[in-house]
C-alpha positions as CSV (number, residue, x, y, z in Angstrom):
1,M,16.0,4.2,18.5
2,K,18.1,1.2,19.5
3,A,17.3,-0.4,16.2
4,C,18.6,2.7,14.3
5,F,22.1,2.4,15.9
6,V,22.2,-1.3,15.4
7,L,21.4,-0.9,11.7
8,A,24.0,1.8,11.3
9,A,26.7,-0.4,12.9
10,L,25.8,-3.3,10.7
11,L,25.9,-1.3,7.5
12,F,29.3,0.0,8.3
13,S,30.7,-3.4,9.4
14,A,29.5,-5.8,6.7
15,V,28.7,-6.2,3.1
16,V,25.0,-6.8,2.8
17,K,23.7,-9.3,0.2
18,A,20.5,-8.8,-1.6
19,G,19.0,-12.1,-0.3
20,S,15.5,-11.4,1.0
21,F,14.0,-8.4,2.7
22,T,10.6,-7.3,3.9
23,I,9.0,-4.0,2.9
24,A,7.2,-2.6,5.8
25,I,4.1,-0.6,4.7
26,D,2.1,1.7,6.9
27,T,-1.1,2.7,5.1
28,Q,-1.9,5.2,7.7
29,S,1.3,7.2,7.3
30,P,1.3,10.5,5.5
31,A,1.1,9.8,1.7
32,R,2.4,12.0,-1.1
33,K,-0.3,12.7,-3.6
34,V,1.7,13.7,-6.7
35,Y,-1.0,13.2,-9.2
36,A,-4.3,14.0,-7.5
37,D,-6.3,14.0,-10.7
38,G,-5.5,10.3,-11.3
39,T,-2.9,10.9,-14.1
40,F,0.4,9.2,-13.3
41,R,3.2,11.7,-13.6
42,V,5.9,9.9,-15.7
43,G,6.1,11.1,-19.3
44,Y,8.1,11.8,-22.4
45,C,9.9,15.0,-23.5
46,A,8.5,14.6,-27.0
47,D,6.0,16.2,-29.4
48,V,2.7,14.3,-29.9
49,R,2.3,12.7,-33.3
50,I,-1.4,13.4,-33.9
51,G,-3.7,11.6,-36.3
52,D,-6.4,8.9,-36.1
53,E,-6.9,5.9,-33.9
54,A,-3.6,4.4,-35.2
55,A,-1.7,7.4,-33.8
56,A,-3.4,7.0,-30.5
57,L,-2.5,3.3,-30.5
58,S,1.2,4.3,-31.0
59,C,0.9,6.3,-27.8
60,R,-0.7,3.5,-25.9
61,R,1.9,1.0,-27.0
62,A,4.6,3.3,-25.8
63,G,3.0,4.0,-22.5
64,A,2.8,7.7,-23.6
65,W,0.0,9.4,-21.8
66,L,1.9,12.4,-20.6
67,F,4.1,14.8,-22.8
68,R,6.3,17.7,-22.1
69,S,6.2,19.8,-25.3
70,S,5.9,23.2,-26.7
71,Q,3.6,21.8,-29.5
72,C,0.2,22.9,-28.2
73,D,-1.8,24.0,-31.3
74,D,-5.5,23.4,-31.4
75,A,-5.2,20.2,-33.4
76,T,-2.8,18.7,-30.8
77,L,-5.0,19.7,-27.9
78,E,-8.1,18.2,-29.6
79,F,-6.2,14.9,-30.2
80,C,-4.9,14.7,-26.6
81,D,-8.4,15.4,-25.3
82,R,-10.0,12.7,-27.5
83,Y,-7.5,10.1,-26.3
84,A,-7.1,11.1,-22.7
85,L,-3.5,12.4,-23.1
86,K,-2.0,15.1,-20.9
87,M,0.6,17.8,-21.5
88,L,3.1,20.0,-19.7
89,V,3.3,22.9,-22.0
90,V,6.6,24.6,-22.5
91,L,6.3,28.3,-23.5
92,K,8.8,29.4,-26.1
93,G,9.2,32.2,-28.7
94,S,8.7,36.0,-28.4
95,Q,6.7,37.6,-25.6
96,D,3.9,38.3,-28.0
97,D,3.9,34.7,-29.1
98,M,3.7,33.4,-25.5
99,V,0.9,35.8,-24.6
100,K,-1.1,34.6,-27.5
101,T,-0.5,31.0,-26.6
102,V,-1.5,31.4,-23.0
103,K,-4.7,33.3,-23.9
104,R,-5.6,30.7,-26.5
105,L,-5.0,27.9,-23.9
106,G,-7.2,29.7,-21.4
107,K,-10.1,29.9,-23.9
108,S,-9.7,26.4,-25.3
109,R,-12.4,23.9,-24.8
110,Y,-9.6,21.4,-24.4
111,K,-7.6,23.2,-21.7
112,K,-8.1,20.3,-19.3
113,V,-5.3,18.6,-21.3
114,V,-2.8,21.0,-19.8
115,V,-1.5,19.7,-16.4
116,G,1.2,22.3,-16.1
117,V,3.0,25.2,-17.9
118,Q,6.7,25.7,-17.9
119,L,8.1,29.2,-18.4
120,S,10.9,28.8,-21.0
121,D,13.0,25.7,-21.8
122,E,16.1,27.4,-20.5
123,P,17.0,28.9,-17.1
124,I,15.6,32.4,-16.8
125,E,18.2,35.1,-17.2
126,E,18.2,38.4,-15.2
127,K,17.5,40.5,-18.3
128,D,14.2,38.6,-18.9
129,V,12.8,38.5,-15.4
130,A,10.3,41.4,-16.0
131,M,8.9,39.5,-19.0
132,W,8.5,36.3,-17.1
133,R,6.7,38.1,-14.3
134,Q,4.1,39.2,-16.8
135,I,3.8,35.8,-18.3
136,A,3.5,34.1,-14.9
137,L,0.7,36.5,-13.9
138,L,-1.2,36.0,-17.2
139,T,-0.8,32.2,-17.0
140,S,-2.2,32.2,-13.4
141,R,-5.3,34.2,-14.6
142,E,-5.9,32.2,-17.8
143,L,-5.2,28.7,-16.3
144,P,-6.0,29.0,-12.6
145,K,-4.9,26.0,-10.4
146,V,-2.6,24.8,-13.2
147,P,1.0,24.3,-11.9
148,I,3.5,26.9,-13.2
149,A,7.2,26.0,-13.4
150,I,10.4,27.9,-13.9
151,A,13.2,26.1,-15.8
152,V,16.5,25.6,-13.8
153,K,19.7,23.5,-14.0
154,D,21.5,24.6,-10.9
155,L,19.3,26.5,-8.4
156,N,19.9,30.3,-8.5
157,V,17.8,31.6,-5.7
158,E,18.6,35.2,-6.5
159,I,17.2,35.1,-9.9
160,I,14.1,33.3,-8.6
161,A,13.6,35.9,-5.9
162,R,13.7,38.6,-8.5
163,M,10.4,37.3,-9.8
164,G,9.0,39.4,-6.9
165,S,5.3,39.3,-6.3
166,A,4.9,37.0,-9.3
167,L,6.7,34.3,-7.4
168,K,3.5,33.5,-5.6
169,Y,2.1,32.1,-8.9
170,I,5.1,29.8,-9.4
171,T,4.6,26.3,-7.9
172,H,7.5,24.3,-9.3
173,L,11.1,24.3,-10.5
174,S,11.6,22.2,-13.7
175,V,15.0,20.8,-13.2
176,D,16.9,19.9,-16.4
177,L,19.0,16.8,-15.6
178,R,19.4,15.5,-19.1
179,E,23.2,15.5,-18.7
180,E,23.1,13.6,-15.4
181,N,23.3,9.9,-15.2
182,A,21.7,9.9,-11.8
183,P,19.3,12.5,-10.4
184,Y,19.3,12.2,-6.7
185,S,22.3,14.3,-5.6
186,R,21.2,17.4,-7.6
187,L,17.6,17.1,-6.7
188,D,18.5,16.5,-3.0
189,Q,20.7,19.6,-2.9
190,I,17.9,21.8,-4.5
191,G,15.4,20.4,-2.0
192,K,17.7,21.3,0.9
193,T,18.1,24.8,-0.5
194,L,14.4,25.3,-0.8
195,R,13.6,23.9,2.7
196,G,16.3,26.2,4.1
197,S,15.0,29.4,2.5
198,Q,13.6,32.1,4.7
199,D,11.4,33.2,1.8
200,D,8.0,31.4,2.1
201,E,7.4,31.7,-1.6
202,I,10.7,30.0,-2.4
203,S,10.5,27.4,0.4
204,K,7.1,26.1,-0.9
205,L,8.4,25.3,-4.4
206,R,8.2,21.7,-5.6
207,L,10.0,19.9,-8.5
208,F,9.6,18.5,-11.9
209,A,12.6,16.4,-13.1
210,I,13.7,16.1,-16.7
211,G,16.0,13.1,-17.4
212,P,18.2,11.7,-20.2
213,G,16.9,9.1,-22.6
214,R,20.2,7.3,-22.5
215,L,23.6,7.5,-20.8
216,N,26.1,10.1,-21.9
217,A,28.7,9.0,-24.4
218,A,31.5,8.6,-21.9
219,D,29.5,6.1,-19.8
220,D,27.5,4.4,-22.5
221,K,30.0,1.5,-22.9
222,K,30.2,0.8,-19.1
223,I,26.7,-0.7,-19.0
224,S,25.4,-3.9,-20.6
225,S,22.5,-3.6,-23.0
226,S,20.3,-5.7,-20.6
227,N,20.9,-3.1,-17.9
228,L,19.9,0.0,-19.9
229,L,16.2,-0.4,-19.1
230,A,17.0,-1.1,-15.5
231,W,19.2,2.0,-15.3
232,Q,16.4,4.1,-16.8
233,M,13.9,2.8,-14.3
234,H,16.4,3.4,-11.4
235,W,16.6,7.0,-12.7
236,I,12.9,7.5,-12.4
237,L,12.6,5.9,-9.0
238,A,15.6,7.8,-7.6
239,A,14.0,11.1,-8.8
240,F,10.8,10.2,-6.9
241,A,12.9,9.5,-3.8
242,I,12.9,13.2,-3.3
243,D,9.7,14.0,-1.6
244,R,9.2,17.3,-3.6
245,T,9.3,15.6,-7.0
246,D,5.9,15.6,-8.6
247,M,6.6,14.7,-12.3
248,V,9.4,13.0,-14.1
249,F,10.0,13.3,-17.9
250,V,12.5,11.3,-19.9
251,D,13.9,12.9,-23.0
252,R,13.4,10.3,-25.7
253,K,11.0,9.6,-28.6
254,Y,8.0,7.4,-27.6
255,R,7.9,4.0,-29.3
256,A,6.9,0.4,-28.5
257,D,10.3,-0.7,-27.3
258,D,11.4,-2.1,-24.0
259,Y,11.2,1.3,-22.3
260,G,7.8,1.9,-23.9
261,L,6.6,-1.5,-22.5
262,A,7.9,-0.6,-19.1
263,M,5.9,2.7,-19.3
264,R,2.7,0.7,-20.2
265,H,3.2,-1.5,-17.1
266,F,4.0,1.6,-15.0
267,W,0.6,3.1,-16.0
268,A,-1.2,-0.2,-15.4
269,V,-0.2,-0.4,-11.8
270,A,-0.5,3.3,-11.1
271,T,-3.9,3.9,-12.6
272,K,-5.7,3.5,-9.3
273,C,-2.8,4.3,-7.0
274,V,-2.7,8.1,-6.6
275,S,-0.1,8.3,-3.8
276,I,3.5,7.5,-3.1
277,I,3.9,6.1,0.4
278,S,7.4,4.6,0.4
279,H,10.7,4.4,-1.5
280,G,13.8,2.3,-0.6
281,E,16.7,0.2,-1.6
282,G,17.7,-3.3,-0.5
283,A,21.4,-4.0,-0.1
284,T,24.0,-2.3,-2.3
285,S,27.5,-3.6,-1.5
286,D,28.8,0.0,-1.6
287,K,26.5,1.1,1.2
288,S,29.2,0.7,3.9
289,T,31.1,3.7,2.3
290,Q,28.1,6.0,2.0
291,P,27.0,8.6,4.6
292,L,23.8,8.1,6.5
293,K,21.0,10.4,5.8
294,K,17.8,11.2,7.8
295,V,14.6,10.4,6.0
296,S,10.9,10.1,7.0
297,A,9.3,6.7,7.7
298,P,8.0,4.3,6.5
299,Q,11.2,2.4,6.0
300,S,12.0,-1.3,5.5
301,E,12.6,-4.1,7.9
302,M,15.6,-5.9,6.5
303,T,16.8,-9.4,7.0
304,L,20.6,-9.2,6.9
305,E,22.6,-12.3,6.2
306,I,25.9,-11.9,8.2
307,D,28.2,-14.8,8.9
308,S,25.4,-17.2,8.0
309,A,23.1,-15.8,10.6
310,E,20.0,-13.8,10.0
311,E,19.0,-10.7,12.0
312,T,15.8,-8.7,11.3
313,I,15.9,-5.1,12.1
314,E,12.7,-3.1,12.3
315,L,12.9,0.6,11.2
316,S,9.8,2.0,12.7
317,D,10.8,5.4,14.2
318,A,9.4,8.6,12.9
319,F,12.9,9.5,11.6
320,T,15.5,6.8,11.0
321,P,18.9,6.8,9.5
322,A,18.8,5.7,5.9
323,L,21.0,6.0,2.8
324,A,20.6,8.1,-0.3
325,P,19.7,5.8,-3.2
326,M,22.9,4.7,-5.0
327,A,21.7,2.1,-7.5
328,C,21.2,4.5,-10.4
329,A,24.7,6.1,-10.0
330,N,26.3,2.7,-9.5
331,I,24.8,1.1,-12.6
332,A,25.8,4.2,-14.7
333,A,29.4,3.7,-13.5
334,G,29.4,0.1,-14.4
335,K,29.1,-1.2,-10.9
336,R,26.6,-3.5,-9.2
337,G,23.3,-1.9,-8.3
338,D,20.6,-2.7,-5.8
339,V,17.0,-3.8,-5.3
340,E,15.1,-0.5,-5.5
341,Y,11.4,-0.1,-5.0
342,L,8.6,2.4,-5.0
343,V,5.3,1.8,-3.2
344,L,2.1,3.4,-4.5
345,M,-1.3,3.3,-2.9
346,S,-4.9,3.9,-3.9
347,G,-7.8,5.3,-1.9
348,V,-10.3,3.0,-0.2
349,D,-12.7,1.4,-2.6
350,M,-16.4,0.5,-2.1
351,D,-15.4,-2.8,-0.5
352,G,-13.3,-1.0,2.1
353,E,-10.0,-2.3,0.5
354,R,-7.0,-0.5,-0.9
355,T,-4.8,-1.4,-3.9
356,L,-1.0,-1.3,-3.4
357,S,1.5,-1.3,-6.2
358,L,5.2,-2.1,-6.2
359,V,7.6,-0.9,-8.8
360,V,10.8,-2.9,-8.3
361,V,14.2,-2.9,-10.1
362,N,16.8,-5.5,-9.3
363,T,20.4,-4.9,-10.3
364,S,22.0,-6.4,-7.2
365,G,23.7,-9.2,-9.1
366,E,21.5,-12.0,-7.6
367,K,17.9,-12.9,-7.1
368,A,16.0,-11.2,-4.3
369,T,12.9,-12.3,-2.4
370,L,10.5,-9.6,-1.4
371,K,8.0,-10.0,1.5
372,L,5.6,-7.5,3.0
373,N,4.6,-6.4,6.4
374,V,1.5,-4.3,6.0
375,N,0.4,-2.3,9.1
376,K,2.5,-4.6,11.3
377,N,0.0,-7.5,10.5
378,G,2.2,-9.5,8.2
379,G,2.0,-9.9,4.4
380,N,-1.5,-11.3,3.9
381,V,-2.9,-9.9,0.6
382,T,-5.6,-10.8,-1.8
383,S,-5.2,-11.3,-5.6
384,G,-3.4,-9.0,-7.9
385,W,-1.3,-8.9,-11.1
386,R,2.4,-9.1,-11.8
387,R,4.1,-7.7,-14.9
388,R,7.7,-8.8,-15.5
389,L,10.4,-7.5,-17.8
390,V,13.4,-9.9,-17.5
391,P,16.6,-9.9,-19.6
392,D,17.3,-13.2,-21.4
393,K,20.9,-14.0,-20.7
394,D,21.4,-15.8,-24.0
395,S,19.8,-13.3,-26.4
396,G,20.2,-10.2,-24.3
397,K,16.6,-9.2,-25.1
398,I,13.9,-8.4,-22.6
399,K,11.2,-11.0,-22.0
400,N,7.8,-9.8,-21.1
401,S,5.3,-11.8,-19.0
402,T,2.1,-10.9,-17.2
403,R,0.2,-13.1,-14.8
404,Q,-2.5,-12.9,-12.2
405,R,-1.1,-13.7,-8.7
406,F,-2.8,-15.2,-5.7
407,G,-1.8,-16.4,-2.3
408,K,-0.9,-15.2,1.1
409,P,1.4,-14.3,2.7
410,F,3.0,-12.2,-0.1
411,S,6.3,-13.5,-1.3
412,E,7.8,-12.7,-4.8
413,T,11.3,-13.5,-6.2
414,V,12.8,-10.8,-8.5
415,D,15.5,-11.9,-10.9
416,D,18.7,-10.0,-11.4
417,G,18.2,-7.4,-14.1
418,E,14.4,-7.6,-13.8
419,V,12.0,-4.7,-13.8
420,T,8.8,-5.8,-12.3
421,F,5.4,-4.2,-11.4
422,I,3.1,-5.8,-8.9
423,D,-0.3,-4.7,-7.6
424,F,-2.5,-6.4,-5.0
425,R,-5.4,-5.6,-2.7
426,I,-5.2,-5.4,1.1
């Protein structure tokens, strides 16, 4: 606990530079399996453009393997099944239309495409609660074990509670944050409300997050074009910082642009890694003004450069003081961001090894060097891959590079503005 108080004092007394820091990883700590069937849960709010192999190739080039859409006709389901695409189906229309859709999905030979069903695209109103009770019950019968979500913007526990006995079939809240430049505060507040509920059916609910495809008009000019991709990736990582978030969808058309390339790389590192084991940020200069927040381990050990001296602080307690992620909100406001990371982990393979994947975004204003300390044994890792998206300062365009990496101990430098994906075996 001493380390916790030392860290708090340092954060409040000094501006912390990005510099270098070590990500402490405990592979034995409880992991969050957010996509147990092996499908990574970052997708597009978009309809699937069906067709032949060329249409499927368009999906692959955009990293589009998961869609949130109301378009779920038989042809779309068949196309998704053929090319291993998944869908969160949004039910819309009249009650009769939705009943027909659910029954058709239940009988479809392609129903394994459906990884979730969202009741309505708008928050449920009190006058419609009885209808949605019936739809929830029918969906649970026709598509057993498929997550069922209710759409919300701001959590209205009273309306949710009015679902009555049908609430036991609801697994998620689908939180519409398309007008929010940063997701953490709203999701965190909803998570706190759920945890504090005395109703077991409400307290068990988990989250899907729906994010914007670009900054709102008022803030669009505050951010450089080279930081747009970094902001979007910060948004996704900040949403996953909430331990109840199981899927994140971005409201934009899928195409082979910079974001589509990032999604391809995201899928490449996450194909084997079916668990989230850690999220964190490095050293935002605004941290000294932010309140401390309790979060579960694992956390980072940080090397802080203060008055030309380095001091390493290990954060290894079960619950340690940490800070809510700020990089996404800061970048959206035209400020300097941070080095933010997400750590994903695979199961044990036939050789007795695991694959770890890092997703890292650096908007700190300077280069940052990442090191690892895996299970308190240092950063020795075997070979892996690194996929980099780095803004070219002259052209303003994103450069893409992929390379196989070797060497131990692990040490990688991440440029300012870079989005990078690294996987390796331990």
